PLY file of the C-alpha trace (Angstrom):
ply
format ascii 1.0
element vertex 40
property float x
property float y
property float z
element edge 39
property int vertex1
property int vertex2
end_header
117.80 150.24 109.90
115.25 149.76 107.15
116.18 147.83 104.07
115.33 149.39 100.78
113.50 147.28 98.25
116.60 146.86 96.07
118.80 145.84 98.96
116.32 143.19 99.98
116.11 141.88 96.44
119.89 141.77 96.17
120.08 139.97 99.49
117.60 137.36 98.37
119.44 136.86 95.10
122.69 136.37 97.01
121.02 133.83 99.31
119.65 131.95 96.31
123.06 131.90 94.69
124.65 130.48 97.82
122.01 127.81 98.37
122.16 126.85 94.70
125.94 126.52 95.00
125.64 124.36 98.11
122.97 122.21 96.49
125.17 121.57 93.46
128.08 120.76 95.73
126.10 118.22 97.75
124.75 116.65 94.55
128.32 116.17 93.34
129.31 114.61 96.67
126.30 112.29 96.65
127.01 111.25 93.07
130.60 110.46 94.02
129.38 108.35 96.95
127.03 106.44 94.66
129.87 105.80 92.21
132.08 104.55 95.03
129.36 102.11 96.05
129.03 100.93 92.44
132.72 100.10 92.33
132.46 97.58 95.13
0 1
1 2
2 3
3 4
4 5
5 6
6 7
7 8
8 9
9 10
10 11
11 12
12 13
13 14
14 15
15 16
16 17
17 18
18 19
19 20
20 21
21 22
22 23
23 24
24 25
25 26
26 27
27 28
28 29
29 30
30 31
31 32
32 33
33 34
34 35
35 36
36 37
37 38
38 39
């Protein structure tokens, strides 16, 4: 099935949202790890 232009755009936006969310999550995790190391 062919994607319409709008569907493709929406798909890309959704992908960006997800990867942004994951990036923020991993930044938080990394920051926490750094803080844990600082406490030693």
